[in-house]
C-alpha positions in Angstrom: 0.0 0.0 0.0 2.8 2.4 0.9 5.0 1.9 -2.2 2.0 1.5 -4.6 0.5 4.7 -3.4 3.8 6.7 -3.8 4.6 5.1 -7.2 1.2 5.7 -8.7 0.4 9.0 -7.1 3.7 10.7 -6.6 5.9 9.3 -9.4 8.2 7.5 -6.9 10.6 4.9 -8.2 11.1 1.4 -6.8 14.8 0.7 -6.5 16.9 -2.4 -5.7 19.6 -0.6 -3.8 20.7 -2.2 -0.4 18.9 -1.0 2.7 20.7 1.7 4.6 20.8 -0.7 7.5 20.1 -4.5 7.6 16.6 -5.6 8.8 16.4 -6.8 12.4 15.8 -10.5 12.4 16.3 -11.5 16.1 14.8 -12.0 18.5 12.0 -11.6 16.0 11.8 -10.1 12.5 11.1 -6.4 12.4 8.8 -5.6 9.5 10.0 -2.3 8.0 10.9 -0.4 4.8 12.9 2.6 3.7 12.2 5.4 1.3 14.3 8.3 0.1 12.6 11.7 -0.1 15.0 14.0 -2.1 18.0 12.7 -0.1 16.1 12.5 3.2 15.9 8.9 4.6 12.4 7.9 5.8 11.7 4.7 7.7 8.4 2.8 7.9 8.1 0.7 11.0 5.2 -1.7 10.3 5.7 -4.0 13.3 2.6 -4.8 15.3 4.4 -4.6 18.7 4.2 -1.2 20.4 7.5 -1.9 22.2 9.6 -3.1 19.2 11.7 -0.3 17.7 14.6 -0.3 15.4 16.7 2.2 17.3 19.6 2.1 14.8 17.1 3.0 12.0 15.6 5.7 14.2 19.0 7.2 14.6 19.8 7.0 10.9 16.5 8.2 9.4 15.0 11.7 9.4 11.4 10.7 9.7 10.3 7.4 11.5 6.7 6.4 10.8 5.5 3.9 13.5 2.4 1.8 13.0 0.7 0.9 16.3 2.4 3.8 18.2 1.8 4.1 21.9 3.6 7.2 23.3 3.8 5.9 26.9 5.5 2.7 25.8 7.6 4.6 23.3 8.9 6.9 26.0 10.0 3.9 28.0 11.8 2.4 25.0 13.7 5.6 24.3 14.5 6.1 28.0 15.9 2.5 28.3 17.9 3.1 25.2 19.2 6.4 26.4 17.9 8.1 23.2 15.1 10.4 24.2 16.6 12.9 21.7 15.2 10.8 18.9 11.5 11.2 19.9 10.9 14.2 17.6 11.5 12.0 14.5 8.6 9.6 15.3 5.2 10.0 13.7 2.2 7.8 14.0 1.2 5.6 11.1 -1.7 3.3 10.2 -1.6 -0.5 10.1 -2.9 -1.1 6.6 -4.1 -4.3 5.1 -1.4 -6.1 3.2 -3.4 -5.9 0.0 -6.2 -3.3 0.0 -6.7 -3.7 -3.7 -7.5 -7.4 -3.2 -9.9 -6.5 -0.4 -11.8 -4.1 -2.7 -11.8 -6.8 -5.4 -13.3 -9.3 -3.1 -16.0 -6.8 -2.2 -16.9 -6.4 -5.9 -16.8 -10.2 -6.5 -19.2 -10.7 -3.6 -21.6 -8.2 -5.2 -21.5 -10.5 -8.2 -22.6 -13.3 -5.9 -25.9 -11.3 -5.6 -25.2 -10.8 -1.9 -27.8 -8.1 -1.3 -27.8 -8.5 2.4 -25.4 -10.1 4.9 -26.5 -13.6 5.8 -25.3 -13.5 9.5 -24.5 -11.0 12.2 -20.9 -11.5 13.2 -17.8 -12.9 11.6 -15.2 -14.1 14.1 -12.3 -15.8 12.5 -9.1 -15.5 14.5 -5.9 -17.4 14.8 -4.5 -18.9 18.0 -1.1 -20.2 18.9 -2.1 -23.0 21.2 -5.1 -25.1 22.2 -5.3 -25.1 25.9 -8.4 -27.1 26.0 -6.5 -30.0 24.4 -4.1 -29.7 27.4 -6.9 -29.9 29.9 -6.4 -26.3 31.1 -9.3 -24.2 32.2 -10.0 -20.6 31.4 -8.3 -18.0 33.6 -11.5 -15.9 33.1 -13.7 -18.6 34.7 -13.1 -17.1 38.1 -12.5 -13.4 38.6 -9.4 -12.7 40.6 -6.8 -10.0 41.1 -3.4 -9.9 39.5 -2.4 -10.4 35.9 -2.8 -13.4 33.5 0.0 -15.1 31.6 0.2 -13.5 28.1 0.0 -16.8 26.2 -3.0 -18.0 28.2 -4.7 -14.6 27.8 -4.2 -14.7 24.0 -6.0 -18.1 23.6 -8.7 -17.7 26.2 -9.9 -14.2 25.4 -10.5 -15.4 21.9 -12.2 -18.6 23.0 -14.3 -17.1 25.7 -15.4 -14.1 23.6 -16.5 -16.6 20.9 -18.4 -18.7 23.5 -20.1 -15.7 24.9 -21.4 -14.6 21.5 -22.6 -18.1 20.7 -24.3 -18.4 24.1 -26.1 -15.1 23.5 -27.5 -16.7 20.3 -25.8 -14.2 18.0 -25.8 -15.7 14.5 -22.3 -15.8 13.2 -19.5 -17.6 11.5 -17.1 -18.6 14.3 -13.7 -20.2 13.8 -10.5 -20.4 15.8 -7.8 -21.2 13.4 -4.4 -22.8 13.9 -2.1 -20.4 11.9 -0.9 -23.5 10.1 0.0 -25.5 13.3 -1.7 -28.8 12.6 -0.8 -30.1 16.1 -3.4 -27.9 17.8 -6.2 -28.6 15.3 -8.8 -30.9 16.9 -11.8 -30.2 14.6 -13.8 -29.1 17.6 -12.1 -26.0 19.2 -9.4 -25.2 16.7 -9.6 -25.7 12.9 -7.4 -25.2 9.9 -6.9 -21.8 8.2 -9.3 -20.6 5.5 -8.0 -19.5 2.1 -8.3 -15.9 1.2 -11.5 -16.3 -0.8 -13.4 -18.1 1.9 -12.1 -15.8 4.6 -13.2 -12.7 2.7 -16.5 -14.2 1.8 -17.3 -14.8 5.4 -16.5 -11.2 6.3 -18.8 -10.1 3.5 -21.5 -12.5 4.6 -21.6 -10.8 8.0 -22.9 -7.5 9.3 -19.9 -6.9 11.7 -16.4 -8.3 12.0 -15.2 -9.2 15.4 -11.5 -8.1 15.8 -9.5 -9.4 18.8 -7.2 -6.7 20.1 -6.4 -8.2 23.4 -3.9 -8.6 25.0 -1.9 -6.6 22.5 -4.3 -3.6 22.4 -3.0 -2.8 18.9 -4.8 -2.3 15.6 -4.4 -5.6 13.5 -4.6 -5.4 9.8 -7.9 -7.4 9.9 -9.5 -4.1 10.8 -8.4 -2.4 7.6 -9.3 -5.6 5.6 -12.9 -5.5 7.0 -13.3 -1.8 6.4 -12.0 -2.1 2.9 -14.9 -4.6 2.3 -17.4 -2.2 3.8 -17.9 -4.0 7.1 -17.8 -2.2 10.5 -15.9 -3.7 13.5 -16.4 -5.0 17.0 -13.2 -4.6 19.1 -13.0 -6.2 22.5 -11.2 -3.1 23.6 -10.4 0.0 21.5 -6.7 -0.1 20.4 -4.3 1.8 22.7 -2.5 3.3 19.7 -2.3 6.6 17.8 -4.5 6.6 14.7 -3.6 9.7 12.7 -6.1 11.6 10.6 -7.5 10.9 8.1 -7.2 7.3 9.2 -8.7 7.7 12.7 -11.5 5.2 13.6 -14.4 6.5 15.6 -16.3 4.6 18.2 -19.9 3.9 17.4 -19.2 5.0 13.8 -16.6 2.6 12.5 -16.5 0.2 15.5 -18.2 -1.0 18.7 -16.3 -1.7 21.9 -17.3 -4.9 23.6 -15.3 -4.6 26.8 -14.6 -0.9 27.4 -13.8 -1.3 31.1 -11.1 -3.9 30.7 -8.2 -1.5 31.4 -4.9 -0.7 29.7 -1.2 -1.2 30.0 0.5 -0.9 33.4 2.2 2.5 33.2 4.3 1.7 36.3 5.7 -1.6 35.0 9.2 -1.6 33.4 9.6 -2.9 29.8 10.9 -6.3 30.9 7.4 -7.1 32.3 4.7 -7.9 29.7 2.0 -6.0 31.5 3.8 -2.8 30.5 2.8 -3.3 26.9 0.0 -5.9 27.2 -3.5 -5.8 28.7 -3.4 -8.7 31.1 -6.1 -7.7 33.5 -8.6 -10.4 34.7 -12.2 -9.9 33.4 -15.2 -10.7 35.4 -16.9 -13.7 33.7 -20.3 -11.9 34.1 -19.0 -9.2 31.8 -18.7 -11.7 28.9 -22.3 -12.5 29.4 -23.7 -9.0 29.8 -21.7 -7.5 27.0 -22.6 -10.2 24.6 -26.3 -9.6 25.3 -25.6 -5.8 24.8 -24.1 -6.6 21.4 -27.2 -8.6 20.5 -29.4 -5.6 21.4 -27.2 -3.4 19.2 -27.5 -5.8 16.3 -31.3 -5.6 16.7 -31.1 -1.9 15.9 -31.0 -2.2 12.1 -30.8 1.5 11.5 -27.7 1.8 13.7 -25.9 -1.1 11.9 -27.0 0.3 8.5 -25.5 3.7 9.4 -22.2 2.1 10.6 -22.1 0.0 7.3 -22.5 3.2 5.3 -19.6 4.8 7.3 -17.4 1.7 6.7 -18.1 1.9 2.9 -17.3 5.7 3.0 -14.1 4.9 4.8 -13.2 2.3 2.2 -13.9 4.5 -0.8 -12.6 7.9 0.5 -9.9 7.1 3.0 -8.3 3.7 2.2 -7.3 4.8 -1.2 -3.9 5.4 -2.7 -4.1 9.2 -3.3 -5.0 9.8 0.4 -2.2 7.5 1.6 0.3 9.2 -0.7 -0.7 12.7 0.3 -0.6 11.8 4.0 2.9 10.5 3.8 4.3 13.3 1.7 2.6 16.0 3.8 3.9 14.5 7.0 7.4 14.2 5.7 7.4 17.8 4.4 6.0 19.2 7.7 8.6 17.3 9.7 11.6 18.2 7.5 10.7 21.9 7.2 
């Protein structure tokens, strides 16, 4: 999306020159890209972790676009690195779908399927890394307690328990926990194989809302942009704790609903070597899953409200998630920062 927009709308050139600095590959790969604006190096940090920065790239570049930017965590990262002087280079960016043109193409193809109205209420397709039920483990949300929950357990159980709550509230939907290609956790009952792109997009189009799990990361996953590009509004468990610059900002009750608004946020007092400093790991009262699922069912019964949100999602797809807007945003931000 970044390069296509700049090439098509600003006459940029793709080059095969070596990167100014090698990509970070350990302890995990850092998704990023470089661009040269009239001799000014610009870095695009498309990592989905709020705490993961390429400090060497931040030092080398003149403008550093950070997707999923949380300023509180960023301040800790810079403080720990002893490089608070680099903060002025950082600008918030949006976490785009990997292929917005494909998403719009799927939308058009679904129209050809004569899909006049969505066939169900919620699409909840989400990947998990483990299958704790196969291990005989019980949900940490089954009994409300104080303290924090292990990140890996939180990741699996928030997805499982949200899905169960929506099903128990009799909300019609397409529900599927997928294995991310790890066949060992597939049991055909709790966790299933991945869907191909066509089936995945068709399920989104078949639904009135797309359920997007943000916890425990509290970031904006690219599924949000995928769904909006197909004209489907969102349900977040918790609104992402990241900066969303205009014109890409998402508005509550217009582009998305928030299922668990009271779940809390990152622990501002925790150092970066503790996951609660950049993860939401708070326990959730099991009664909240029930009451908020029934709240969502009542919202879905308000057809005018969902119709308005769908119109807003379509407007966002056609007037915001387009290459001229992305190209203008990048160039305007770079010019304002360099001058």
